[in-house]
N, C-alpha and C positions, 0 to 999 in steps of 0.2 A: 504495499499499498504504500502510498505514498500519502507529503504531510497533510494536505488538506485533505484525505480519504485516513487520514487518522483523525483527524481533528473531529469530524463531521461522525466520525465513531464515537469517537469519548462522549460528542455531545449527547448524542444517541442513550449509550449507556447511561448518563448523568440522569438525563429526562426520565427516563425507563423505574432508574431506580427512587428518587424523589415520588414518581407516582407512585411508587408502588408501597412507599414507607406512609403514603398522605391518607391512601385507600383506610391506614389502621387506625388514622390520630380521631379522635374522639372532637374534632373543631368542626364547628358552622359561622353561615353566616361570611360579611366579608372579608375574614380574614381566611376561609376555607376561600373565596377566589382568589387573595392577596396569595397564596401561598401554593396554591394551583397553574397562578400564572408565573413562578420559576419554571418550571421544568415545560411549560407552554411557549415560552420567551428563550428558554434557552435553546431549544431544537427547533424551535420557527422562526426568530427572530429574520434570519432571511429571509425568507420566503416571504415577511410580512413586507419587506425594504421592499425586496424585489417589483410585489403587486403593489406597491406604493410608487414606485418609479413610472411603472407603466401608465397606471392614471395619470402622471404628471407629463409622459409622455403620448399619450392620446394613445396609447397603446394597453387596453385596459386587458381586452378578455385571451386571457393563456391559464396554464395551470395554475401559477401565481397567483394568481387574482379566486380565483374559482377556491384555491386551499385554504386563503385567508379569508372570505365573504363565509367560508361553508364553518369554518374552525367559530370563526368572531360569531356566527348566528348559533352555534351549536354554544356558546358560552351564554350568550343573552336567553337565550330558550332555557338555560338551566338554571338564572338566575329566579324566572321568574314560578320557576317550577320547584325541583327539587337539592337544588345544588351540585346535584352531581357532573365534574365538570371531565369524567374519566375520559367520554366520548371526542369532545375535543384535543384533550390533550395527544387521545389516543388516532385521530385521526392524523394531527403533521406528525407526529410521533412516526407511524407507519411509512406516510409519507415520505419522510426523509430515509429510513430505510430501504426503501425502495429505489430511491432517487442513489443513495450509497452502492446498489447494485450494479443500477446502471451506472456508476460512475468507475467502476470495478475492471465492469466489461468492458467498455470503452477502452480504457488504460490496458485491459488483458489482450486486445483486437489491436492496439497501436503498440503496445508491445512485437508485434512479430512485422510491424513496420519500422519503429527502429533498429529493432536486429538486422532490420537491410540497410538503416541507414550506417549502421555501423561500417559498412563495406567503403565508404568515402575513405578516404586516404590522407593522412594530414600531413605528410609530405615526400619527394620524390630523394635517394640519393645520385647526385647528382659527380664525377671524381674531377678533383680537382686539382696538379700537381699533384699528383699520389694518395689525395687525401677524400675522406666522402666530405660530401657539403650537403646536408640537410637545405633543399629550396620546396619553396610552393610549387605544386605541381603545373598548377596555371603558367609556371615559367619555362616549362621546358620544352624546349623546338620539336616539332616532329625530324625525326635523323639521329637524334639527340641518345647517348649513350649511358645508363643508370645502373644503378645494381641495387635490389634484391638480397637483401641477408631472410637468412630462419625466424621465422615468425612475424614478418612484416607482410603489408599487403603489396600488391604488384600495381603501380598508380598509374600509370599508362600502358592502353594497350600495345605489341611491340612483339620485334621478335629475339628470341634468345641467341644470343650468339658464342655468350661462354657457362658450360655448366650444365646440368641437369639436378632437378630435383625432386619433389610434388609437392601439390599444389591441391589447397584445403577449397574445393568450389563449392561449398554447398549453403553459402551467402545465394551466390548466383543460381545455381540453380535445384538448389532444395538435397542434392544428393550427398549422400556421405562420406563416397566411396573418393579414397587421395584419387588425384590422374598424374602419371608420367610426365617430365615435362623436357626434352632434349635439347638440346644443340640446334640449331633452326628451324624449331617449333613455336605456331606463334602462341601469346600467351595473351590472356582477356584478361583486362585493368578488374578490381576490385576478389583477386583469388589469394591468394594463404598463403606464404612460401613457406613447406615447413623443414625442409632440411637442409641442401646445398643450395649455396651461393648461385647466382643467378646473373648473368650482365645482359641484359635487354636495349635493341635501339629500339626506338621508339617508333611506330609507325602513323600514329595521331599525336592532335592537340587532348590535352587535356579536357577539354572544352567538348569533344568528339570522340574520347572513347568510352565505352559499354559501362563502365560505372556515372560517367556523370549523363548519358540516358540511362538507363535503370532510375536513379536518384529523381531525374525530372521527370518521369513518367509517373514514378509513385506518388510524387509531389503535387503531382496534377492528378491523380485518379477521383481521390474525393470531389472536385468542383465539377466532375461531369454526373448528374444526379439521371436517376433510373426516372422510366413514366410513372414507376411505384411510388419513388417519395417526393416527388412533382405531384401525385393525384393528395399521397398522405401529407403537406404542405398547404394547398388549397382545401385539403376536407377540411384539415384543424381550423385553417382563415377562416371559413363558416359555422365550421360544428360547434366550436365554443361560443357562439354569440346567441347563434340558434336556442342552445339551450341555457344559456344564461337569462336567452327573453322566457324562456319552455316554465322554466324553475320560479320565473317570477308571477308567471301566469299560474300556477299549479298555486302558489301562497294566496293569491288574488280570486282570482275567478269563484273557485269551485265557492268559498265561503260567502262570495256577494249571490251568486248562484241560491246560500243557503237562506239568507238575509231576505234575497227581492221577489224568491219564486218556488223556494220550502217555507217563509214564514215562521224560521227555525232560529236560537241563536249559535252561530258556527261557534268548532275551536281552534281561534286563528295560531294557537301553537301549535295546537297539531297541524295546520296543515304549511305555516310557517319548517317547520324539522319534517317535515314528508318533500318542503319543495331542495331542503340544506344536503337530505340526500338525497336529493335527485341528484345537486350538483358532483357531490364528492361522487359519485355513480357515472356520473356521465366523464367526468374527467379522460381528456384522453389521450393520458400518459404515457402508456400500454402501446400506444397505435406508435405518435412521434417518436418514442424513444427507442422500438425495438425493430421498425420496418428500418431506418437507415442505419441502424446497429448490425440489423445482420446483414444490410452489404456493405460495410464496412470492416468487419468481418471474414464475408467472404472474400472479400479483397486484398486483405492482413493473410489470411489464409492460402490463399491460392499464390500471392508471391512468395511465400516462407515455401514450397512447393519447387517455385522455379516457373511457375506461370503468372507475367505481369498484364494484365484487364488495363485499360487506360480507365475505365468509368464504370460504375456498376451500370448503365445508359447498357455499357456492352456485356455486362455481367447478366444481366436481363436477355438481351438478344440471343446470347449462344446458346441461353436456356433451353432456346425455343428450334435450335438448329435441328434439322431432319439429314441435308444437304451435304457434305462436305467434300467437295473436290481440292486434289490435291497436282502439285507438279513434281516433277519426278525428280529431275536434278538438282540435289540439296539438299532436297526435304524427303523423302521416300529413298534416293539411296548416297552417298556420300560424297557425289558430285567430284570426286578422285575416282579418273581411269584408271584400270590397272592391270597390271598382264597376267592374262589370268591361263594363254597356252600360247606355245609354240609347239607346230605342226611341220614335218616336214615334210616333204612332198615324193612319192616314192618314185622310185630311178634318177636321185638329182646326184648326182656326181659325186665320187669317194670323197671328196671334200666334206662334206655332210652327210655321210651314208650311215651314223649313228645316233645313240639315243642324246650323247652327250654334244654332239652337233649344233643339238638344242640352243644352249647354252653359248655356243659360238654363234649362232644367227643375231641371240638375241646382242649379243659385246658390237660387233657390224651394224647390226642396227642400230644400238644406243649412238656408235661413233657418227654416224652419215649424218642420226640427228642431232648431233651432239652443239650445232647451230641453229638451232630450232625452240622457240618457247614456247610453239602449242601443244595445250594439253596433252593430246596423246604423246607429241617426241618425250615429252616431260615423263611421261609415265612409263615409256620405255627406258629415259636414262633410270628412272627410279630402280626400276627395276635389273639393268645391270648391276648397280650400285648395290642394290640389294644381296643379289647374286656372289657378289667379288666378299659380304658380308659372311657367306655362309648361311643366308634367310632363305634362298629361294630351296625349290624341293625338288629332290633329283642331282642334286648337286656333291660331286664327293669331294673330299678335298685335294686331292689330285688338279680337278678341275678348278678351284676354287685358288689354290696354289701357283696355277699358271694364269690367270690370269693379271692384265695391269690395269691401274686406275684410267681412267677418260682422258686420253693425252690427246691434245686437238694437233701432235703436231702428226701424226698420223693421218690425218684427216686433211684433205685439199680440193679443188677443185668443186664444191659446195652450189647444188644450182638447186635452190628451193621453184617447186613451181608447187603455182597458187591452186588447192582444190584439187589437188591428185598426188602430191609428195615429194622427192626429194632424191638429188642422182647427187654421187659424191661417187670419191678416191678414196677407198678406205687401207691402206697397206701395200698401195698399186693395181686395186681389184676394184673396180666398178661395181659401187652396189647403189642401186635399186629401191629405195622406201617407198612405198604410195597403195593408195586403191586403185582399186580395177581401171580404174579410167587412165594412169602413170601406164600399166602393165598392156592396152592396149595402144597407146602412143610408141611407146616401147616397140611394139608386137611381138611379143611373150606372154606366148601362152600360161594362163594362172589355171589353181585348182580353186571351187569355189568352197566355200568352208559349210558345216553342217552345222555348228553350231552361231548360239546366235551372241553379236558383239560386232566392234570395228574390227575391220579386218584389214591389219598393214601387211602387203606383198610384197616378199624379199626375191629380188633376182642379183645375179652375183656374176657380173661378166657377161652378160646375155643371159644366162639359164636362170629359169626359176627352180630358188631351193626352198620354197615353204611361205608360210602366213604365219604372223602372231596374230593371237586374240585380244578383244584389249574388249574388257567392257569397266563399266561403273553400277561398283559392288553396292547392292539394296542394302540396307541399315539394318545392323541384326534387331533391330525392334519392332520392323518397318511390319510387318507378318501381326504380330500379335497387338501391334496400333488397329489395324484391320477390326483384330475378332474383338478385341474391348470397344472401338465406336460400334461395333451390332449391338451390345451390348446393351453400350450403353441408350442403346433407343434412334442410331442416327438408321435412317434406313437406304439411304444411295450412297455409295464410294464414288466418285469420280475421279479418273486420270487426265488433266493436257500436260503436253507434251510437244517438245518441236524435232522429237526424235522420232524413229523410224517406226516404219508399223511396227514388222517385225520386235524390235526391240521391244517397246512400249508392250506389243500382247503377252512377252512373254512375263516381264516384269510384272504386269497386271494380272496373269495368270499366275502365279508364284504366289503373291500378296493378297488375290480373293477380292482384290475390285473388280464392282459391277460394270463399268463402262468405263472405256476406253475411248481417246479420241488424240489423234497424230501429226504428227508433222505441221504443227502450228506454228504460225507466226507470233509474236507476241499481242499485232490485233485482233489475229484469230480467238486469243483465248478471251480478250477480251465480250467480242460477238458472244465464244460460245456461254461463258455464264452470262453474257444479257438472257439467253434463250434460255439455260435452266433458270434463270429465275423466277422463269414465268410456269416451269414445270414441274412433274415429279418427276417421271419416269422417260431418260434420257433415248438413250438407244436400246436396241438388241447386243446381245454381248453381241465381241468381231467388229459391231463399229468402230471406222478407225480414222475418217475425215470429218472436216468442220461440213460440208455438203450434207451429213446421214440428217434426214429427218426424225421429227422429236415430234413426242406427243400437248396436246393441251390441256393432264389433265394437271391442276393445283396443287403448290407443296408451301411446305413453310420456309422456313427460315436459308439460305445457306451460307456456308463459310468458304472460303478457297484460303491454302494453305502454301505457302512459296518461302523462297526464300531472294531472290536471287534481282539485280536492278529491274526487269525488265516482267516480272510480276507486280510491280508498284502500281502502273493501273488496271489491275487485275484485284489485287486487293483494298485498294480504291471502291470497288463498282461492287467486291460481295456485299450482302449483309453482315459478315462477319470477315476483317481480313486477320489472317496469323502468321505471323515471321517468324521465320528460325530464327532467335536473335543473335547466339555465340560465331556463325559463318555466315549468317543475312548479310546482303546488304543497307547498307543504310537508308536508303530510299526505299527499302520494303519496308525498312523496320519502322519507318519514319507513315510510311502510309498506314502499316497495317493496325488493328483493334487490340489484338492481344499479341504479345512477343513470350516466345518460347526462348529459357535461358540456355539449354543444352542441348537444343536441334533434336529433339526424341521424338520423333510421331505418340509415341505413348502422352505425349503429356499431354495431345491434342484431345483428348479422349478422357482425363484425369482433368482437363479445362472444363469440360460438358457436363464430367459431373457435380465438381466445383459447383457451377454453376447452376447447376436442376435442383442440387439439393439446399442451395441461399436461399431458391426461390421458393421451395417446397415448405423453408422454415418461416417465410414471407407470406405465405397462403397461408398458413397454419395460426400464424402470427395474426392475425387481420379475421380469420373467419372465429377463434377465440375468445378474444378482444370483443370484439361485435358482436357478437349468440350471446357471451357471461353479460356483458351490460346491457344489451338489449331485456335480458329474463329481468333483468332485477331495478333497468329501471321501470318495469311496470309494476316492480314489484312497491319496486318503495310511493309509485304515485300510487297506486290503491292503500297505502300505508303497512303493506303485511313486512318489507323492508326496512331493518332499522340501522342506525346510523353503521354497525358493527359489518352487515353486510355490507353496508355502503365502501368501509375500508376493504373486507373483501376484493370487492367489486374495480376497483383503483387499483391499492395499493400490490392487492395478492396475486391480478390480474398479470402487472405492471413485470413484475417479481418471476412471473411464469413466464412470461412471455421473453424478457432479459435472456431470464438462464437459457431457454431456447437457442435465442441469437445465437450464444456462446459460441455453439453445438455446431458453425459455420466455419470455427477457426481452424476445428478438428477435422480434415481433410485432407491428411496424410495415408489413410489406406482408404482414400478411396478407388 
């Protein structure tokens, strides 16, 4: 508890003890009133002050005014009746107990946010004349070298140029499993360096780093209100004055009817008591407090799980999603091409005739591609260097020992042919590496590959020797993510990709995706999403191009998940845009409504489950609060309910609703 909460608890305890003691003291008259005013003012002076300020500021109708009028009225009735002031003090006491519960619940949900705020770095270590100097992260320019020692936060995004270590990423991703980082690896700000010393070359300014973007998203999330919150705010604005005037009518109209219509003498005190009871029952605290708290807790619980939702309005929309559309590369796949096979052709020259020559082909291909920055070329180079380190399957020790590091002096006469491949001289032999178009241009007969992927055909001195199979590897959790989305109630899983039809179908079938559209340009993706926004079922399985017909059956909300800069228009167009935050582009993160901090597609299902749990809690609180209050209001109007039942209808319902709202924090096991 904070100081304010402890002070409130102390006041409540003192007032409760005094009220119990006074119940046994044999005092009467004005002395009894004076004694009861001590616990009443002890626990309720701030409520009375707020009510008075509201009247002065012409903002009369709020819960403070209702409590003040109800309790003061109960005291006045007790003066004229039996001198029992217990009810008046009890109303104020239990109301403050409810406020304490609410304050604690908000503090609990804010704690999740504040824990996330702890990722903000206080300084960056810059090496100056052999000494480490702590500077403000804002002062570190792009391309600077910073040192991160064990136990320190990584202040700025960058690339590790020296050292290896283990990173604690729980504040970013919600996952407790440490992640290893080695030289050459990309490192994200906000992580905690756990073991070794790291030297990092910064790739972004602090203001553009991951940690800054996260903090900005979290700080602004509460400003984006949901439709439910807006409704409750408007509801309370009109509800409170209506209730006050209704209570006034209840206190005046029935007695007047008794006088002028029935000709009997009314019990004014009884009707005023009913009106005061009516006021206490009708106080909208349970709704006004618990609904925003439910959303706030949901946002906090989601952020603690590595899912940043930019506002409660997006949380509400996310709960209505029944169609999830995925980009392929970088979202369902790793977005990093890898060599998955090297295939020799039967009848190749004796130079490449046995199994070990698979690695020889990889070696000459890597050298031929050594001047290229194309992702496919980079994947071949990485595979070759991995082979040198003994990481590639089937690589014997003798082979590894015979290999040499990438030596550009072995390569001459490099000619890169756009859209086809490269021709170069490696160790004096002419090597051609490229697609079928290059082979056709050179008049070389090549063999097709039965497996799905990108094919790099290889020819040496005009003779075809085989091909290298390259594929964008599917993420380990993608298939399970599709299963979890179905369990979460998502009806349609759709994949949009610019990749060729064969590859797209293979990935979709492997993951269990319902519909796939391939060979799409960025503009085509937007057009396809616009079509899907108005329908439920897109096309039958096997459809693969943008011209396929679709039905006109209406559907619910649509979410699009992507990571690339070309996905930004689609993210903006969808009902809900979900961006991969760890490796996604800045444009995608900016355009998205939800950001996944570890690029795990499983978090999409978690985000939907969190939103639905949160909205379920909101609806439970609305139905429960209105239902109980409605029943108690009727009983109060007929004189059946007394002030103690009114206390339950107000404070009891509020406490139950607040405790229910706190459940939105606990989303780890969803």
